[in-house]
PDB file of N, CA, C and O in Angstrom:
ATOM      1  N   MET A   1      -4.866 -12.763   7.050  1.00  0.00           N
ATOM      2  CA  MET A   1      -3.451 -12.397   7.046  1.00  0.00           C
ATOM      3  C   MET A   1      -3.331 -11.194   7.939  1.00  0.00           C
ATOM      4  O   MET A   1      -4.172 -10.298   8.009  1.00  0.00           O
ATOM      5  N   GLU A   2      -2.128 -11.261   8.661  1.00  0.00           N
ATOM      6  CA  GLU A   2      -1.879 -10.049   9.560  1.00  0.00           C
ATOM      7  C   GLU A   2      -1.386  -8.811   8.813  1.00  0.00           C
ATOM      8  O   GLU A   2      -0.543  -8.891   7.920  1.00  0.00           O
ATOM      9  N   GLN A   3      -1.919  -7.707   9.195  1.00  0.00           N
ATOM     10  CA  GLN A   3      -1.519  -6.437   8.535  1.00  0.00           C
ATOM     11  C   GLN A   3      -0.149  -6.026   9.043  1.00  0.00           C
ATOM     12  O   GLN A   3       0.115  -6.142  10.240  1.00  0.00           O
ATOM     13  N   LYS A   4       0.684  -5.574   8.215  1.00  0.00           N
ATOM     14  CA  LYS A   4       2.066  -5.154   8.626  1.00  0.00           C
ATOM     15  C   LYS A   4       2.356  -3.617   8.324  1.00  0.00           C
ATOM     16  O   LYS A   4       3.264  -3.040   8.922  1.00  0.00           O
ATOM     17  N   PHE A   5       1.622  -3.016   7.449  1.00  0.00           N
ATOM     18  CA  PHE A   5       2.006  -1.596   6.970  1.00  0.00           C
ATOM     19  C   PHE A   5       1.108  -0.630   7.770  1.00  0.00           C
ATOM     20  O   PHE A   5      -0.028  -0.937   8.134  1.00  0.00           O
ATOM     21  N   VAL A   6       1.699   0.570   8.020  1.00  0.00           N
ATOM     22  CA  VAL A   6       1.003   1.597   8.575  1.00  0.00           C
ATOM     23  C   VAL A   6       1.215   2.832   7.826  1.00  0.00           C
ATOM     24  O   VAL A   6       2.155   2.925   7.037  1.00  0.00           O
ATOM     25  N   LEU A   7       0.358   3.822   8.039  1.00  0.00           N
ATOM     26  CA  LEU A   7       0.510   5.128   7.352  1.00  0.00           C
ATOM     27  C   LEU A   7       1.778   5.632   7.456  1.00  0.00           C
ATOM     28  O   LEU A   7       2.345   5.664   8.549  1.00  0.00           O
ATOM     29  N   GLY A   8       2.341   6.069   6.355  1.00  0.00           N
ATOM     30  CA  GLY A   8       3.716   6.736   6.242  1.00  0.00           C
ATOM     31  C   GLY A   8       4.800   5.793   6.070  1.00  0.00           C
ATOM     32  O   GLY A   8       5.906   6.287   5.850  1.00  0.00           O
ATOM     33  N   ASP A   9       4.697   4.454   6.132  1.00  0.00           N
ATOM     34  CA  ASP A   9       5.766   3.506   5.923  1.00  0.00           C
ATOM     35  C   ASP A   9       6.239   3.755   4.504  1.00  0.00           C
ATOM     36  O   ASP A   9       5.412   3.942   3.611  1.00  0.00           O
ATOM     37  N   VAL A  10       7.539   3.763   4.266  1.00  0.00           N
ATOM     38  CA  VAL A  10       8.101   3.798   2.916  1.00  0.00           C
ATOM     39  C   VAL A  10       8.406   2.345   2.357  1.00  0.00           C
ATOM     40  O   VAL A  10       9.163   1.592   2.970  1.00  0.00           O
ATOM     41  N   VAL A  11       7.826   2.003   1.242  1.00  0.00           N
ATOM     42  CA  VAL A  11       7.898   0.657   0.750  1.00  0.00           C
ATOM     43  C   VAL A  11       8.315   0.709  -0.687  1.00  0.00           C
ATOM     44  O   VAL A  11       8.256   1.773  -1.303  1.00  0.00           O
ATOM     45  N   VAL A  12       8.740  -0.415  -1.254  1.00  0.00           N
ATOM     46  CA  VAL A  12       9.037  -0.600  -2.669  1.00  0.00           C
ATOM     47  C   VAL A  12       8.388  -1.868  -3.160  1.00  0.00           C
ATOM     48  O   VAL A  12       8.144  -2.805  -2.399  1.00  0.00           O
ATOM     49  N   MET A  13       8.127  -1.877  -4.383  1.00  0.00           N
ATOM     50  CA  MET A  13       7.622  -3.185  -5.020  1.00  0.00           C
ATOM     51  C   MET A  13       8.678  -4.166  -5.124  1.00  0.00           C
ATOM     52  O   MET A  13       9.839  -3.851  -5.386  1.00  0.00           O
ATOM     53  N   VAL A  14       8.281  -5.381  -4.919  1.00  0.00           N
ATOM     54  CA  VAL A  14       9.200  -6.491  -4.963  1.00  0.00           C
ATOM     55  C   VAL A  14       9.934  -6.549  -6.369  1.00  0.00           C
ATOM     56  O   VAL A  14      11.057  -7.042  -6.467  1.00  0.00           O
ATOM     57  N   ALA A  15       9.270  -6.039  -7.416  1.00  0.00           N
ATOM     58  CA  ALA A  15       9.816  -5.960  -8.722  1.00  0.00           C
ATOM     59  C   ALA A  15      10.719  -4.657  -8.875  1.00  0.00           C
ATOM     60  O   ALA A  15      10.942  -4.155  -9.976  1.00  0.00           O
ATOM     61  N   ASP A  16      11.181  -4.190  -7.768  1.00  0.00           N
ATOM     62  CA  ASP A  16      12.059  -3.038  -7.828  1.00  0.00           C
ATOM     63  C   ASP A  16      11.389  -1.728  -8.415  1.00  0.00           C
ATOM     64  O   ASP A  16      11.909  -1.014  -9.272  1.00  0.00           O
ATOM     65  N   GLY A  17      10.219  -1.533  -7.854  1.00  0.00           N
ATOM     66  CA  GLY A  17       9.480  -0.284  -8.378  1.00  0.00           C
ATOM     67  C   GLY A  17      10.010   1.035  -7.594  1.00  0.00           C
ATOM     68  O   GLY A  17      11.004   1.030  -6.868  1.00  0.00           O
ATOM     69  N   PRO A  18       9.229   2.115  -7.840  1.00  0.00           N
ATOM     70  CA  PRO A  18       9.644   3.324  -7.033  1.00  0.00           C
ATOM     71  C   PRO A  18       9.369   3.301  -5.638  1.00  0.00           C
ATOM     72  O   PRO A  18       8.554   2.498  -5.185  1.00  0.00           O
ATOM     73  N   LYS A  19       9.997   4.135  -4.896  1.00  0.00           N
ATOM     74  CA  LYS A  19       9.709   4.299  -3.416  1.00  0.00           C
ATOM     75  C   LYS A  19       8.237   4.717  -3.243  1.00  0.00           C
ATOM     76  O   LYS A  19       7.775   5.529  -4.044  1.00  0.00           O
ATOM     77  N   MET A  20       7.547   4.274  -2.358  1.00  0.00           N
ATOM     78  CA  MET A  20       6.033   4.584  -2.200  1.00  0.00           C
ATOM     79  C   MET A  20       5.780   4.802  -0.702  1.00  0.00           C
ATOM     80  O   MET A  20       6.403   4.156   0.141  1.00  0.00           O
ATOM     81  N   ALA A  21       4.925   5.654  -0.408  1.00  0.00           N
ATOM     82  CA  ALA A  21       4.525   5.898   0.925  1.00  0.00           C
ATOM     83  C   ALA A  21       3.141   5.321   1.138  1.00  0.00           C
ATOM     84  O   ALA A  21       2.227   5.579   0.354  1.00  0.00           O
ATOM     85  N   VAL A  22       2.977   4.507   2.241  1.00  0.00           N
ATOM     86  CA  VAL A  22       1.789   3.905   2.461  1.00  0.00           C
ATOM     87  C   VAL A  22       0.699   4.764   3.062  1.00  0.00           C
ATOM     88  O   VAL A  22       0.943   5.442   4.060  1.00  0.00           O
ATOM     89  N   GLU A  23      -0.525   4.761   2.479  1.00  0.00           N
ATOM     90  CA  GLU A  23      -1.603   5.480   2.897  1.00  0.00           C
ATOM     91  C   GLU A  23      -2.421   4.750   3.909  1.00  0.00           C
ATOM     92  O   GLU A  23      -3.029   5.320   4.815  1.00  0.00           O
ATOM     93  N   GLY A  24      -2.405   3.399   3.702  1.00  0.00           N
ATOM     94  CA  GLY A  24      -3.170   2.503   4.580  1.00  0.00           C
ATOM     95  C   GLY A  24      -3.784   1.414   3.663  1.00  0.00           C
ATOM     96  O   GLY A  24      -3.526   1.322   2.463  1.00  0.00           O
ATOM     97  N   TYR A  25      -4.609   0.612   4.337  1.00  0.00           N
ATOM     98  CA  TYR A  25      -5.234  -0.525   3.657  1.00  0.00           C
ATOM     99  C   TYR A  25      -6.542  -0.133   3.034  1.00  0.00           C
ATOM    100  O   TYR A  25      -7.228   0.731   3.581  1.00  0.00           O
ATOM    101  N   VAL A  26      -6.912  -0.691   1.970  1.00  0.00           N
ATOM    102  CA  VAL A  26      -8.126  -0.347   1.281  1.00  0.00           C
ATOM    103  C   VAL A  26      -9.358  -0.570   2.154  1.00  0.00           C
ATOM    104  O   VAL A  26      -9.471  -1.610   2.802  1.00  0.00           O
ATOM    105  N   VAL A  27     -10.264   0.372   2.181  1.00  0.00           N
ATOM    106  CA  VAL A  27     -11.471   0.195   3.031  1.00  0.00           C
ATOM    107  C   VAL A  27     -12.755   0.038   2.052  1.00  0.00           C
ATOM    108  O   VAL A  27     -13.044   0.850   1.173  1.00  0.00           O
ATOM    109  N   ASN A  28     -13.383  -0.992   2.315  1.00  0.00           N
ATOM    110  CA  ASN A  28     -14.529  -1.373   1.516  1.00  0.00           C
ATOM    111  C   ASN A  28     -15.841  -1.039   2.295  1.00  0.00           C
ATOM    112  O   ASN A  28     -15.885  -1.177   3.517  1.00  0.00           O
ATOM    113  N   GLU A  29     -16.923  -0.592   1.559  1.00  0.00           N
ATOM    114  CA  GLU A  29     -18.143  -0.437   2.248  1.00  0.00           C
ATOM    115  C   GLU A  29     -19.225  -1.461   1.901  1.00  0.00           C
ATOM    116  O   GLU A  29     -19.516  -1.659   0.721  1.00  0.00           O
ATOM    117  N   ASP A  30     -19.770  -2.051   2.798  1.00  0.00           N
ATOM    118  CA  ASP A  30     -20.863  -3.087   2.551  1.00  0.00           C
ATOM    119  C   ASP A  30     -22.113  -2.337   2.029  1.00  0.00           C
ATOM    120  O   ASP A  30     -22.652  -1.516   2.770  1.00  0.00           O
ATOM    121  N   ILE A  31     -22.565  -2.562   0.879  1.00  0.00           N
ATOM    122  CA  ILE A  31     -23.602  -1.748   0.317  1.00  0.00           C
ATOM    123  C   ILE A  31     -24.977  -1.989   1.021  1.00  0.00           C
ATOM    124  O   ILE A  31     -25.868  -1.153   0.868  1.00  0.00           O
ATOM    125  N   LYS A  32     -25.168  -3.022   1.730  1.00  0.00           N
ATOM    126  CA  LYS A  32     -26.386  -3.295   2.414  1.00  0.00           C
ATOM    127  C   LYS A  32     -26.435  -2.687   3.790  1.00  0.00           C
ATOM    128  O   LYS A  32     -27.479  -2.161   4.174  1.00  0.00           O
ATOM    129  N   THR A  33     -25.293  -2.731   4.606  1.00  0.00           N
ATOM    130  CA  THR A  33     -25.305  -2.184   5.943  1.00  0.00           C
ATOM    131  C   THR A  33     -24.636  -0.919   6.034  1.00  0.00           C
ATOM    132  O   THR A  33     -24.912  -0.202   6.996  1.00  0.00           O
ATOM    133  N   GLY A  34     -23.751  -0.510   5.134  1.00  0.00           N
ATOM    134  CA  GLY A  34     -22.929   0.671   5.181  1.00  0.00           C
ATOM    135  C   GLY A  34     -21.725   0.568   6.046  1.00  0.00           C
ATOM    136  O   GLY A  34     -21.012   1.545   6.274  1.00  0.00           O
ATOM    137  N   ALA A  35     -21.488  -0.691   6.557  1.00  0.00           N
ATOM    138  CA  ALA A  35     -20.333  -0.923   7.400  1.00  0.00           C
ATOM    139  C   ALA A  35     -18.988  -0.803   6.555  1.00  0.00           C
ATOM    140  O   ALA A  35     -18.912  -1.241   5.407  1.00  0.00           O
ATOM    141  N   LEU A  36     -17.983  -0.203   7.181  1.00  0.00           N
ATOM    142  CA  LEU A  36     -16.694  -0.194   6.562  1.00  0.00           C
ATOM    143  C   LEU A  36     -15.792  -1.208   7.017  1.00  0.00           C
ATOM    144  O   LEU A  36     -15.645  -1.376   8.227  1.00  0.00           O
ATOM    145  N   THR A  37     -15.132  -1.946   6.129  1.00  0.00           N
ATOM    146  CA  THR A  37     -14.261  -3.075   6.425  1.00  0.00           C
ATOM    147  C   THR A  37     -12.948  -2.877   5.793  1.00  0.00           C
ATOM    148  O   THR A  37     -12.832  -2.845   4.568  1.00  0.00           O
ATOM    149  N   GLU A  38     -11.888  -2.736   6.654  1.00  0.00           N
ATOM    150  CA  GLU A  38     -10.469  -2.630   6.161  1.00  0.00           C
ATOM    151  C   GLU A  38     -10.002  -3.943   5.593  1.00  0.00           C
ATOM    152  O   GLU A  38     -10.174  -5.011   6.180  1.00  0.00           O
ATOM    153  N   SER A  39      -9.357  -3.813   4.335  1.00  0.00           N
ATOM    154  CA  SER A  39      -8.880  -4.987   3.696  1.00  0.00           C
ATOM    155  C   SER A  39      -7.608  -5.431   4.652  1.00  0.00           C
ATOM    156  O   SER A  39      -6.988  -4.660   5.384  1.00  0.00           O
ATOM    157  N   ASP A  40      -7.369  -6.769   4.495  1.00  0.00           N
ATOM    158  CA  ASP A  40      -6.130  -7.212   5.121  1.00  0.00           C
ATOM    159  C   ASP A  40      -5.119  -7.680   4.123  1.00  0.00           C
ATOM    160  O   ASP A  40      -4.151  -8.366   4.451  1.00  0.00           O
ATOM    161  N   GLU A  41      -5.362  -7.296   2.902  1.00  0.00           N
ATOM    162  CA  GLU A  41      -4.433  -7.607   1.815  1.00  0.00           C
ATOM    163  C   GLU A  41      -4.070  -6.506   0.855  1.00  0.00           C
ATOM    164  O   GLU A  41      -2.935  -6.458   0.381  1.00  0.00           O
ATOM    165  N   LEU A  42      -5.046  -5.572   0.536  1.00  0.00           N
ATOM    166  CA  LEU A  42      -4.838  -4.573  -0.499  1.00  0.00           C
ATOM    167  C   LEU A  42      -4.372  -3.263   0.263  1.00  0.00           C
ATOM    168  O   LEU A  42      -4.988  -2.828   1.236  1.00  0.00           O
ATOM    169  N   VAL A  43      -3.234  -2.671  -0.260  1.00  0.00           N
ATOM    170  CA  VAL A  43      -2.601  -1.488   0.357  1.00  0.00           C
ATOM    171  C   VAL A  43      -2.775  -0.285  -0.619  1.00  0.00           C
ATOM    172  O   VAL A  43      -2.614  -0.462  -1.826  1.00  0.00           O
ATOM    173  N   ASN A  44      -3.068   0.809  -0.164  1.00  0.00           N
ATOM    174  CA  ASN A  44      -3.056   2.109  -0.964  1.00  0.00           C
ATOM    175  C   ASN A  44      -1.744   2.772  -0.745  1.00  0.00           C
ATOM    176  O   ASN A  44      -1.348   2.909   0.413  1.00  0.00           O
ATOM    177  N   VAL A  45      -1.000   3.216  -1.790  1.00  0.00           N
ATOM    178  CA  VAL A  45       0.250   3.798  -1.732  1.00  0.00           C
ATOM    179  C   VAL A  45       0.246   5.068  -2.630  1.00  0.00           C
ATOM    180  O   VAL A  45      -0.561   5.190  -3.551  1.00  0.00           O
ATOM    181  N   VAL A  46       1.136   5.966  -2.340  1.00  0.00           N
ATOM    182  CA  VAL A  46       1.359   7.184  -3.022  1.00  0.00           C
ATOM    183  C   VAL A  46       2.870   7.246  -3.458  1.00  0.00           C
ATOM    184  O   VAL A  46       3.788   7.029  -2.668  1.00  0.00           O
ATOM    185  N   TYR A  47       3.034   7.537  -4.688  1.00  0.00           N
ATOM    186  CA  TYR A  47       4.515   7.635  -5.050  1.00  0.00           C
ATOM    187  C   TYR A  47       4.669   8.665  -6.215  1.00  0.00           C
ATOM    188  O   TYR A  47       3.682   9.012  -6.863  1.00  0.00           O
ATOM    189  N   TYR A  48       5.938   9.156  -6.476  1.00  0.00           N
ATOM    190  CA  TYR A  48       6.168  10.071  -7.469  1.00  0.00           C
ATOM    191  C   TYR A  48       6.701   9.480  -8.797  1.00  0.00           C
ATOM    192  O   TYR A  48       7.663   8.712  -8.768  1.00  0.00           O
ATOM    193  N   THR A  49       6.137   9.797  -9.890  1.00  0.00           N
ATOM    194  CA  THR A  49       6.560   9.200 -11.118  1.00  0.00           C
ATOM    195  C   THR A  49       7.664   9.881 -11.731  1.00  0.00           C
ATOM    196  O   THR A  49       8.221   9.344 -12.689  1.00  0.00           O
ATOM    197  N   GLY A  50       8.075  11.058 -11.279  1.00  0.00           N
ATOM    198  CA  GLY A  50       9.041  11.805 -11.921  1.00  0.00           C
ATOM    199  C   GLY A  50       8.411  12.999 -12.531  1.00  0.00           C
ATOM    200  O   GLY A  50       9.122  13.964 -12.809  1.00  0.00           O
ATOM    201  N   GLU A  51       7.168  13.014 -12.756  1.00  0.00           N
ATOM    202  CA  GLU A  51       6.366  14.083 -13.241  1.00  0.00           C
ATOM    203  C   GLU A  51       5.167  14.487 -12.369  1.00  0.00           C
ATOM    204  O   GLU A  51       4.799  15.661 -12.357  1.00  0.00           O
ATOM    205  N   LYS A  52       4.593  13.612 -11.691  1.00  0.00           N
ATOM    206  CA  LYS A  52       3.477  13.778 -10.799  1.00  0.00           C
ATOM    207  C   LYS A  52       3.382  12.777  -9.719  1.00  0.00           C
ATOM    208  O   LYS A  52       4.016  11.724  -9.793  1.00  0.00           O
ATOM    209  N   PHE A  53       2.600  13.066  -8.693  1.00  0.00           N
ATOM    210  CA  PHE A  53       2.303  12.074  -7.730  1.00  0.00           C
ATOM    211  C   PHE A  53       1.138  11.099  -8.227  1.00  0.00           C
ATOM    212  O   PHE A  53       0.180  11.510  -8.880  1.00  0.00           O
ATOM    213  N   LYS A  54       1.298   9.923  -7.895  1.00  0.00           N
ATOM    214  CA  LYS A  54       0.267   8.923  -8.298  1.00  0.00           C
ATOM    215  C   LYS A  54      -0.137   7.973  -7.057  1.00  0.00           C
ATOM    216  O   LYS A  54       0.648   7.578  -6.194  1.00  0.00           O
ATOM    217  N   ARG A  55      -1.381   7.713  -7.128  1.00  0.00           N
ATOM    218  CA  ARG A  55      -1.994   6.784  -6.066  1.00  0.00           C
ATOM    219  C   ARG A  55      -2.389   5.578  -6.708  1.00  0.00           C
ATOM    220  O   ARG A  55      -3.048   5.608  -7.747  1.00  0.00           O
ATOM    221  N   ASP A  56      -1.983   4.375  -6.089  1.00  0.00           N
ATOM    222  CA  ASP A  56      -2.292   3.041  -6.647  1.00  0.00           C
ATOM    223  C   ASP A  56      -2.638   2.153  -5.407  1.00  0.00           C
ATOM    224  O   ASP A  56      -2.454   2.516  -4.245  1.00  0.00           O
ATOM    225  N   THR A  57      -3.172   0.920  -5.796  1.00  0.00           N
ATOM    226  CA  THR A  57      -3.387  -0.111  -4.827  1.00  0.00           C
ATOM    227  C   THR A  57      -2.658  -1.342  -5.254  1.00  0.00           C
ATOM    228  O   THR A  57      -2.699  -1.721  -6.424  1.00  0.00           O
ATOM    229  N   PHE A  58      -1.967  -1.995  -4.293  1.00  0.00           N
ATOM    230  CA  PHE A  58      -1.339  -3.157  -4.555  1.00  0.00           C
ATOM    231  C   PHE A  58      -1.550  -4.189  -3.493  1.00  0.00           C
ATOM    232  O   PHE A  58      -1.890  -3.838  -2.364  1.00  0.00           O
ATOM    233  N   HIS A  59      -1.369  -5.428  -3.796  1.00  0.00           N
ATOM    234  CA  HIS A  59      -1.565  -6.574  -2.819  1.00  0.00           C
ATOM    235  C   HIS A  59      -0.299  -6.401  -1.931  1.00  0.00           C
ATOM    236  O   HIS A  59       0.797  -6.201  -2.456  1.00  0.00           O
ATOM    237  N   GLN A  60      -0.453  -6.478  -0.607  1.00  0.00           N
ATOM    238  CA  GLN A  60       0.646  -6.363   0.278  1.00  0.00           C
ATOM    239  C   GLN A  60       1.835  -7.331   0.038  1.00  0.00           C
ATOM    240  O   GLN A  60       2.962  -7.010   0.416  1.00  0.00           O
ATOM    241  N   ASP A  61       1.617  -8.423  -0.537  1.00  0.00           N
ATOM    242  CA  ASP A  61       2.723  -9.305  -0.798  1.00  0.00           C
ATOM    243  C   ASP A  61       3.632  -8.862  -1.863  1.00  0.00           C
ATOM    244  O   ASP A  61       4.698  -9.441  -2.069  1.00  0.00           O
ATOM    245  N   LEU A  62       3.216  -7.803  -2.576  1.00  0.00           N
ATOM    246  CA  LEU A  62       4.109  -7.249  -3.682  1.00  0.00           C
ATOM    247  C   LEU A  62       4.933  -6.110  -3.128  1.00  0.00           C
ATOM    248  O   LEU A  62       5.705  -5.487  -3.857  1.00  0.00           O
ATOM    249  N   LEU A  63       4.778  -5.829  -1.837  1.00  0.00           N
ATOM    250  CA  LEU A  63       5.503  -4.656  -1.234  1.00  0.00           C
ATOM    251  C   LEU A  63       6.499  -5.102  -0.166  1.00  0.00           C
ATOM    252  O   LEU A  63       6.245  -6.055   0.570  1.00  0.00           O
ATOM    253  N   LEU A  64       7.632  -4.407  -0.089  1.00  0.00           N
ATOM    254  CA  LEU A  64       8.692  -4.670   1.020  1.00  0.00           C
ATOM    255  C   LEU A  64       8.925  -3.275   1.644  1.00  0.00           C
ATOM    256  O   LEU A  64       8.854  -2.217   1.020  1.00  0.00           O
ATOM    257  N   PHE A  65       9.195  -3.403   2.881  1.00  0.00           N
ATOM    258  CA  PHE A  65       9.630  -2.193   3.597  1.00  0.00           C
ATOM    259  C   PHE A  65      11.092  -1.805   2.908  1.00  0.00           C
ATOM    260  O   PHE A  65      11.866  -2.664   2.486  1.00  0.00           O
ATOM    261  N   ILE A  66      11.313  -0.573   2.867  1.00  0.00           N
ATOM    262  CA  ILE A  66      12.517   0.003   2.253  1.00  0.00           C
ATOM    263  C   ILE A  66      13.802  -0.556   2.893  1.00  0.00           C
ATOM    264  O   ILE A  66      14.784  -0.722   2.169  1.00  0.00           O
ATOM    265  N   ASP A  67      13.855  -0.840   4.133  1.00  0.00           N
ATOM    266  CA  ASP A  67      14.970  -1.362   4.752  1.00  0.00           C
ATOM    267  C   ASP A  67      15.167  -2.805   4.550  1.00  0.00           C
ATOM    268  O   ASP A  67      16.185  -3.357   4.969  1.00  0.00           O
ATOM    269  N   GLU A  68      14.232  -3.449   3.923  1.00  0.00           N
ATOM    270  CA  GLU A  68      14.364  -4.921   3.604  1.00  0.00           C
ATOM    271  C   GLU A  68      15.082  -5.112   2.226  1.00  0.00           C
ATOM    272  O   GLU A  68      15.396  -6.248   1.871  1.00  0.00           O
ATOM    273  N   VAL A  69      15.316  -4.148   1.535  1.00  0.00           N
ATOM    274  CA  VAL A  69      15.907  -4.115   0.121  1.00  0.00           C
ATOM    275  C   VAL A  69      17.379  -4.038   0.282  1.00  0.00           C
ATOM    276  O   VAL A  69      17.914  -3.117   0.899  1.00  0.00           O
ATOM    277  N   GLU A  70      18.047  -5.032  -0.288  1.00  0.00           N
ATOM    278  CA  GLU A  70      19.547  -5.034  -0.180  1.00  0.00           C
ATOM    279  C   GLU A  70      20.035  -4.001  -1.317  1.00  0.00           C
ATOM    280  O   GLU A  70      19.500  -3.928  -2.424  1.00  0.00           O
ATOM    281  N   GLU A  71      21.079  -3.244  -0.912  1.00  0.00           N
ATOM    282  CA  GLU A  71      21.589  -2.184  -1.777  1.00  0.00           C
ATOM    283  C   GLU A  71      22.826  -2.729  -2.422  1.00  0.00           C
ATOM    284  O   GLU A  71      23.467  -2.035  -3.212  1.00  0.00           O
TER     285      GLU A  71
END
């Protein structure tokens, strides 16, 4: 799947979640070789819950660019 998000993009969940800032795609380490592989599906995001900042990982299909959301 083609990656579409980059660091700093503001996104929201399809289910109308909070505004989130993209940190980037999840990076996995191969335990045998130590090679790092960037996921093409899982995205790390940071958002404010109203009390604190939180970091979570979501599948990119659950996220929309903020300008794709109809107001």
